[in-house]
N, C-alpha and C positions, 0 to 999 in steps of 0.2 A: 457398389463397389465404393470402396472408403477411398476419396483421394489424399494420398499424404503427400509431404515435400518430397520425398524418395520417389513417386511416380509422376510426379511434375518435372522431377530434371531427368527423368527417363523419359519422359513424355518429349520433353525439350531436345535430347539427344537424337529423336527416330526421325525430329522435328529437319533439326540439321541432315541428318542419313537422308532423307528424302532428297533433300534439294541436291544432297552429291549425286544419289542415284541419276535424278532426272539432266543432271551436267556430264554424265556419260556420254547422250546424246544431244544435248542443244548447245552450242557453243555461245559464251553470254548473253546475251537478253537476263542479267542479274535483276532487275526492277521488276521486269516482266515476270518474270518467275514469282519473286515475291509477291508482287500483287496479286498473284494467280492464289499463292497459300494462304495468306492474308485472308482472301475474300472464302474459301473454302473453311479456315479457322472460324469466320464470321458466320458461318452460317449461309452466306449469300451464292447469289451467282455472276457470273462474269461475262459481258462480251467484248471480244478480243476485233480488235479491227487493224488490218493492214494488208499491203498489195501480196500479191500472189508469190509466192515462192522463200516466204520468211517465217517459212515452220511452224505454221497457226497450230494445225492439223496435227503435225507430229510431236509439238508440245503436250498437245492434251493427253496422246495416246501414251505417250512417254509416261506422264504423270498417272496416268490409270494404270499400266506397269508397275509403277513402285508404288500404288496402294493396291492393297489386298482388298479388294472388291468390285466386284461386277459392272462390268462396261460397252454401253453399249454406242452405236453413232448414226445418226438418221442423214440423210443426206436429201438437204432441203431443195424440194425441185419446183416448180411452176404448176406442176400435177400433182402433187401430194395431200391427201386429203387430211382434215383431224383425226379419222378412225386406224390411217396408217400410222400412226404415234400412238395414241394412247388405247388402241383395242376395241374390238368389236365383238358383237354378242354370233356365236354361230350354231348353227342347229345339230344337235346331237340328237343319238338314239340311244335308248338304255337295253340292252342287247336281252336282257332279263325277263324285262316287263314289257317290251316293244312300245315304252314310252315315248315322246318325242319331248326334247326341253332345249333351250337356248340356254348353253354356257358364254361367260364374258370369255374370250382369248385377250390379255395383257398384252399391250406393244410393247412397243423397243423404250418408252418413258420409265415403266415398271423395271428402272435400274436405277446403280449409286451413284453411277458419274454417266451420264448421257453430253456426247458432242451432236450440239446444232449444225451441221457444218453449212455456213453459205445460208444462213435464218433469214435474210430478206429475198432469196430467189423463190420463195413459197406466200402464196396469196395469205394477206389479213387474216382470212378466216383458219387456216390453219395455223397461222403466228400466234392466233389467239387461243389455238387450243392449249397452249402450254399454262394461260395467265394463272389458273387456277392449281395446276401440280408447284409452278413456281411460288406464288402467294400462302397456298393453304396447304403444302404439301400432301395432296392428296386428290382423285380424280374421279366426277362423277360422270357416270356411264347407265342411262337407262333407270334413273332412280335410286338407284346403289351406289353409295360410296367406298370406295377403295384406297385404302391410306398406302402410301409410298413409304419403302423401306428409309430409314436413317443411316448412316449422311445421302443427301439428297443434294446432287450438284449438274447443275447445268453448264457448259460452257458452249458459249454460241460463237462463230464465226462471221464474219463479212467484210466484202472485199470493198474497199470506198471510192473505186474508181471508174469499175462498172457499172452504169445506173443502168442501161439497156437491158430491160426484162426482169428488172426487180421492184421490190415492193419495202420501201422504207417502213420500218417497224411505228408502230402508234407508239404515241409519247407516254399510255399506261404501261404499253409493254416496258418500254423503255425502262422506266421506273422501277420496275422489279426488279432488271440488273443491279446489283450490290453495287458494282464496279463498269465502268467504259474502260477497258485497255487499250492504246493506242501502241501498235508494235511497228517501230521505225527500223532502217536499215540497219546493218552490223558496222562495224568499226572496220578498217582496215585491218587491225589483225584479230579479227573475231572472223571477217570472211576470209581469209588467208588458213587458219585453221578449221574452218569448214569445209573447206576447200579438199584436206589434207582428210579430214577422218572421216569425207561421207564417200570421195573418189578409189577406195583401196577395196580388199576384201574383209578386212575385220571388221566384224559388228560387235558394237557393245552389246553386252548382256546386264537387263535391269532389271536387278531384284527388288521384290518388292519386301518394303522394310515398314510400313504403318496399315493398321487392319482397321476395321469400322468402328471398335471399342475405342482404340486411340485416337481416332477423328471426336467421337462423340463425346471423350472425355476432354477433348483440348478445346470444342466448342462450350462447355460446360465451362470450364475453365476465362475461359475470356470472356464471360459475365463479370466473373468477380473480379478482375483487373481495375484496379483504384483509378478513377479520376477525380479530380479537386473541383469544386462549383467553380473558380474561376475558369477553368478552361472549357467547361459546358457552358459558361455565358459568354464566353467569347465564340465557342459554334453557333449559339443561337443567334449574337449579332454574325456572324458570317452571314449566316442563311438569311437570314431578314437582312441585308444590305444586296442581296442580291435581287427580291423586287423593287423594280423601277419605280412603282406607287406609292413606295413608304420609305424609301432609300436616298437618305442624305448624300453619297457619293456620287458626284458628276458622272463618271466614267460610265457606271452602270444604266443613268438615264438616258446618255448616248446612245448605247451601243446590245442593251438587252431589252429582247421583249418581251419576256416571260423569267422569274424568278423562281428558285428552288421553294421546295415543298417542306415543311416540316418531317417526310419520311429522308429527306436530305441527311438532317441535324441526328436523325439515327444513324443512319447507314454511317456519317460521318463519326461519330463515338465509337461504335462497334467496330469498325474496322480500325481506329485508331485504337482501342485495346487490343483486335488479335496482332497488331503492326507489335504492342508493345511486349505481348507475351511471344512472341516468336522472334523479337529479339533478345530473349531472357528478362524482360523486367517486368514488374508486376503494377508498375504507374505509368497514366499515361504521361509526357511528354507533350510541348509546343514542336516538337519537330514530328511525330506521330499525326498530329494534326496539318502539321504543313504537308505531308509527304502524303496524306491520301485524301487532301481537300480538291485533288486535280482529279481524277479517276470517279471521287465519286459525285462531281458536280460536272465533268464534261457535258452527259446526256442530262440531268434537270436542268439546263441554265439556258433557254432558247434568243439566241441574237435577234434581232431585228436585221432587216435587209439592208440597211447602210452598212453594218457590220458585214455582213457577207460579203459587200461590194467590198470595204476598205482589205479584207481577209483578216477581220479581227476573230480570233478563236476565243473559244469558252476557257481555255487554258491561261490566255491576255488578262481574261477578266476577273478571272481565281488570282491569279498572281495580284493586281491591281488592287484586289479587295484584301487580301494577306498583309501585302505590304502597307495599307491605310489603317486598319483594322487593328496591326502589333505596332505598328507605329502610336497610333492613338492611345493605345493601352499602356505602351511603353514595353511589351515583350520582347523579346528578342530571338 
């Protein structure tokens, strides 16, 4: 299907309608919703972190209701096995011939939107079962490869304060998440609105406004959003400056143990393009780079023990790098 200017306008209107449908249920959290939708447009996956009671699961479920796409929720537990999420072979019998054969029974990962709830409660063996699906958009079992339907979007949640009985995600898997989104407490006004809207008998009805074809077209459009060479070089410099062995930024040398790899630069440019399209623009600006740098680098820059002891966060490092590089380049 050819994508015309009229089609683009219609798709952007649907995006606006998508957020409005979600906001029927989710009060506030505008930046969080924007980042989730940007990841969806960019074709990547999200890791959501927040204390209990901040509507992480409700947010993902509401998104699935506003999208006309199949949705599955997987509750990650310590006894969850890889076959519980990717599927397994079962022995069946052909009643006509009496012959027995193995048939692959697809697991809940075979869906367009997957909520991996409390992903850090399951052991690394099961966590790693997601890697191929997240990166290659396919699943291999018994020597047979099964492609996943597009769009394929994993949203994983984790609780940052309860560490007993949890298994921190390996760095290789963290890197597969396009964005690492931290959800904070609502403002006083938002919290009052939450109490008003959730303690009565009236329930909001969320209508599906975007389908799979719309998302595929939008993901294709994201790749065509323009970005000038100056911004590409700035992203490259930003990513390289996170590496303590080669950086000239003293702040990084003091607090960072391991910097971001090239995938971080790819993620930053792609999400900046997605954000530009989401905001109704067809070219990336410095504002897009600055906004997406935090969720892109949050899980790709490893801090040293000294930083953890001093409560220096990766967001602090990203903020310092953005200020240093934009000041050096004369970019505002």
